[in-house]
C-alpha positions as CSV (number, residue, x, y, z in Angstrom):
1,M,-39.5,-23.8,7.9
2,T,-38.0,-20.6,7.0
3,S,-36.5,-18.5,9.8
4,T,-37.2,-14.7,9.7
5,A,-34.8,-13.8,12.3
6,P,-32.1,-11.4,11.2
7,V,-28.8,-13.1,10.2
8,P,-25.8,-11.1,11.7
9,L,-23.5,-12.2,8.6
10,A,-26.2,-11.1,6.2
11,A,-26.5,-7.7,7.9
12,L,-22.8,-7.2,7.8
13,A,-22.5,-8.0,4.2
14,A,-25.3,-5.6,3.4
15,L,-23.5,-2.8,5.1
16,L,-20.5,-3.3,2.9
17,A,-22.3,-4.2,-0.3
18,D,-22.9,-0.3,-1.1
19,G,-20.2,1.3,-3.1
20,T,-20.2,4.4,-1.0
21,R,-20.0,2.7,2.4
22,A,-17.2,0.5,1.1
23,T,-15.4,3.7,-0.1
24,F,-15.6,5.1,3.3
25,C,-14.2,2.1,5.0
26,L,-11.3,1.8,2.6
27,A,-10.4,5.4,3.1
28,L,-10.5,5.0,6.9
29,L,-7.9,2.3,6.6
30,D,-5.3,5.2,7.1
31,G,-6.0,4.8,10.9
32,R,-7.2,8.4,11.4
33,A,-10.5,10.2,12.1
34,W,-12.2,11.7,9.1
35,S,-15.0,14.5,9.1
36,A,-18.2,13.6,7.4
37,G,-17.4,16.3,4.9
38,E,-14.0,14.9,4.0
39,L,-15.5,11.5,3.4
40,A,-18.3,12.9,1.3
41,R,-15.9,14.7,-0.9
42,H,-13.6,11.7,-1.2
43,A,-16.5,9.6,-2.3
44,G,-18.2,12.3,-4.5
45,V,-21.5,12.2,-2.8
46,A,-23.7,14.8,-1.0
47,A,-23.2,15.7,2.6
48,S,-26.8,14.3,3.3
49,T,-26.0,11.1,1.5
50,A,-22.7,10.7,3.6
51,S,-24.4,11.3,6.5
52,E,-27.1,8.7,6.1
53,H,-24.5,6.1,5.1
54,L,-22.2,7.0,8.1
55,S,-25.1,6.6,10.4
56,Q,-25.6,2.9,9.2
57,L,-22.0,2.0,9.5
58,V,-22.0,3.5,13.1
59,G,-25.2,1.7,14.0
60,G,-23.7,-1.6,12.5
61,G,-20.6,-1.3,14.7
62,L,-18.1,-0.7,12.0
63,L,-17.3,2.7,12.7
64,A,-17.0,4.9,15.9
65,E,-18.2,8.5,15.9
66,E,-16.9,11.4,17.9
67,R,-18.3,14.8,17.8
68,Q,-16.3,18.3,18.2
69,G,-18.4,21.2,17.9
70,R,-20.5,21.1,14.9
71,H,-18.2,18.7,13.4
72,R,-18.7,15.0,13.2
73,Y,-15.8,12.5,13.1
74,V,-15.7,8.8,12.3
75,R,-13.0,6.2,12.4
76,L,-13.0,2.4,12.2
77,A,-14.2,0.9,15.5
78,G,-10.9,-0.9,16.1
79,P,-8.3,-3.3,14.8
80,G,-10.7,-6.1,14.3
81,V,-12.8,-4.1,12.0
82,A,-9.5,-2.9,10.1
83,Q,-8.5,-6.6,9.7
84,L,-11.9,-7.6,8.3
85,I,-11.8,-4.6,5.6
86,E,-8.3,-5.5,4.8
87,D,-9.1,-9.3,4.4
88,L,-12.2,-8.6,2.3
89,A,-10.3,-6.0,0.1
90,A,-7.4,-8.5,-0.5
91,H,-9.9,-11.4,-1.2
92,A,-11.7,-9.0,-3.8
93,G,-8.2,-8.0,-5.3
94,L,-9.3,-4.4,-5.3
95,E,-5.9,-2.8,-5.3
96,A,-4.3,-5.2,-7.9
97,A,-7.4,-5.2,-10.2
98,A,-7.7,-1.4,-10.3
99,R,-6.5,0.1,-13.7
100,P,-5.5,3.8,-13.2
101,A,-7.5,5.9,-15.7
102,T,-5.0,9.0,-15.6
103,L,-1.4,9.7,-15.0
104,R,-2.1,11.2,-11.6
105,A,-4.1,8.0,-10.6
106,A,-1.3,5.8,-11.8
107,S,1.3,7.8,-9.8
108,A,-1.0,7.6,-6.6
109,A,-1.3,3.7,-7.1
110,R,2.5,3.4,-7.4
111,A,2.9,5.3,-4.2
112,L,0.3,3.1,-2.4
113,A,2.1,0.1,-3.7
114,G,5.5,1.4,-2.5
115,A,4.5,2.2,1.1
116,R,1.5,2.9,2.9
117,T,-0.4,2.7,6.2
118,C,-2.9,-0.3,6.7
119,Y,-4.8,1.2,9.6
120,D,-2.0,1.4,12.1
121,H,0.9,-0.7,10.6
122,L,3.0,-0.5,7.5
123,A,2.1,-2.1,4.2
124,G,3.0,-2.1,0.6
125,R,6.6,-3.2,-0.6
126,L,8.1,-1.4,2.6
127,G,5.9,-3.3,5.0
128,V,6.7,-6.6,3.4
129,A,10.5,-5.9,3.1
130,I,10.5,-5.0,7.0
131,T,8.6,-8.2,7.7
132,D,11.1,-10.3,5.7
133,A,14.2,-8.5,7.4
134,L,12.6,-9.4,10.8
135,T,12.1,-13.0,9.7
136,T,15.5,-13.3,8.1
137,R,17.3,-12.1,11.4
138,G,15.3,-14.5,13.6
139,L,13.2,-11.8,15.1
140,L,10.0,-12.8,13.8
141,R,8.9,-16.5,13.1
142,Q,6.5,-17.5,10.3
143,D,7.0,-21.2,10.5
144,A,3.9,-21.7,12.7
145,G,2.0,-18.5,12.3
146,F,3.4,-15.1,13.3
147,A,5.3,-14.8,16.5
148,L,8.1,-12.7,17.8
149,S,11.0,-14.7,19.3
150,D,12.8,-13.7,22.4
151,E,15.2,-11.9,20.2
152,G,12.5,-10.1,18.6
153,L,11.0,-8.7,21.8
154,S,14.5,-7.6,22.8
155,W,15.1,-5.9,19.5
156,F,11.9,-3.8,19.9
157,A,13.0,-2.9,23.5
158,V,16.7,-2.3,22.9
159,E,17.4,-1.8,19.2
160,L,14.3,0.2,18.3
161,G,13.7,1.6,21.7
162,A,10.1,0.9,21.7
163,P,9.3,-1.8,24.1
164,L,6.1,-3.7,23.4
165,P,3.2,-3.4,26.0
166,G,2.2,-6.6,27.8
167,G,-1.3,-7.9,28.3
168,G,-4.4,-6.9,26.2
169,R,-6.3,-8.9,23.9
170,R,-4.7,-7.8,20.7
171,P,-1.9,-10.3,19.5
172,L,1.6,-9.0,19.6
173,A,2.1,-10.2,16.1
174,R,-0.3,-11.3,13.4
175,P,0.0,-11.6,9.5
176,C,-2.0,-9.2,7.4
177,L,-2.4,-10.2,3.7
178,D,-0.9,-7.2,1.7
179,W,-3.3,-5.9,-1.2
180,T,-0.6,-5.2,-3.6
181,E,2.1,-7.6,-2.7
182,R,0.0,-10.6,-2.1
183,R,2.1,-11.6,0.8
184,H,2.0,-11.0,4.4
185,H,3.1,-8.0,6.4
186,L,3.4,-7.6,10.1
187,A,0.4,-6.4,12.0
188,G,-0.8,-6.7,15.5
189,T,0.6,-4.6,18.4
190,A,4.3,-5.0,17.1
191,G,3.2,-3.7,13.6
192,A,1.4,-0.7,15.4
193,V,4.4,0.1,17.6
194,L,6.7,-0.1,14.7
195,C,4.6,2.2,12.4
196,A,4.0,4.8,15.2
197,T,7.8,4.9,15.8
198,A,8.5,5.4,12.1
199,L,6.2,8.2,12.0
200,E,7.1,9.8,15.3
201,R,10.8,9.8,14.3
202,G,10.2,11.0,10.8
203,W,11.5,7.8,9.1
204,V,8.4,7.8,6.9
205,G,6.3,10.8,6.0
206,R,2.6,10.9,4.7
207,I,2.0,11.8,1.0
208,G,-0.8,14.3,0.5
209,S,-4.0,13.2,2.0
210,G,-4.1,9.6,1.6
211,R,-2.5,6.4,3.0
212,A,0.7,6.5,0.9
213,L,4.0,7.1,2.7
214,T,7.5,7.9,1.6
215,V,10.7,6.8,3.2
216,T,12.8,9.8,4.2
217,R,16.5,10.1,4.3
218,A,16.4,9.5,8.1
219,G,14.4,6.4,7.4
220,H,16.8,4.9,4.9
221,E,19.6,5.3,7.3
222,A,17.6,4.0,10.3
223,L,16.3,0.9,8.5
224,A,19.6,0.1,7.0
225,G,21.2,0.3,10.4
226,L,18.4,-1.5,12.3
227,L,17.5,-4.3,9.7
228,G,20.1,-4.2,7.0
229,L,17.5,-2.8,4.6
230,T,18.9,-1.1,1.6
231,G,17.6,0.0,-1.7
232,L,14.3,1.0,-0.6
233,E,12.4,3.2,-3.1
234,A,12.8,6.9,-2.8
235,G,9.7,9.0,-2.6
236,P,9.2,12.7,-3.0
237,A,11.7,14.8,-1.2
238,D,9.2,16.9,0.8
239,P,5.7,15.3,0.9
240,A,2.9,17.4,1.1
241,P,1.3,17.5,4.6
242,R,-2.2,16.3,5.1
243,S,-4.6,18.9,6.3
244,V,-4.8,18.9,10.0
245,R,-7.6,17.0,11.6
246,A,-8.7,17.8,15.0
247,L,-8.9,14.2,16.0
248,S,-6.2,12.7,14.0
249,G,-4.2,11.9,17.1
250,R,-7.0,9.7,18.5
251,A,-7.7,7.6,15.5
252,G,-4.9,5.1,15.8
253,G,-5.4,1.4,16.7
254,G,-6.4,-0.3,20.0
C-alpha cells in the first residue's frame, strides 16, 4: 500500500531543490536580514519571482519575515536552519567545487575562504585558526565532541570580557564543518559571542555586501594577545561598508 500523506523530508528537500531558493538561503547565511529586492538582485531574478520563492521559504519554516513600511525583510528562521544549510552546502562541496569565472569572482572567493561569517559565527581560515588556538590552549575540548573547559568559560568572561549566557536550548559550543577548509570551526553560543565581539570591537570588518571579512590592525593585535595568533592574512585596509539595512541589527542568531 502506497501512502499519500505528505513526507516532511520530501517537502523540505523540494524547498531547497530550486536554484533560486538555495541561492537565497546561502546569501542569508551572513546572519542579517535582506530585503526582497536585494535578494532578487543577488539571484538575478525578477521581483515577482523572488516574492513567490520567499513566500514558499517562509511558509516552509526556513525563513522568518518582517515588514517595515512597504519593505519586506527576511532572514533565516534561526541557528538550526543555518546549521542545516551549512551542513548541506558542505556535503555538496559548493564553495570548494566552484570555479570562479572572472578575476573579480576569484578575488571574492579568496576573501570568503580567508574569513567570513557563517550565520552568526566566524568561518574560513580565520574561524578554523581561532578554533585551533582555543583547543591548543585547553580552552576548547574536541576529544569527545566540542565542549568548553572551565578555563574556556573563564577565558570568555575574563580575558575576552564577554561572559557566555547561561540556560537556553542552544549548545554553548558545537562543531560546524567549514565549507572551504573541510575542518570544523566553533559555532553555538560561544561562536556567536566571539563573532559579535569581534565585529563590535572592530577586530574584523565586512568586505562589501557579502559574508567576507577582513582582520583589521586592531584585530591582529587582539588575537595575538588573546590567543597567540600571528601571521593572519591581511585584507583590504578599508573595507567598503555594506549598504545599511533597517533590520540588520535584528538578524543575528538566536
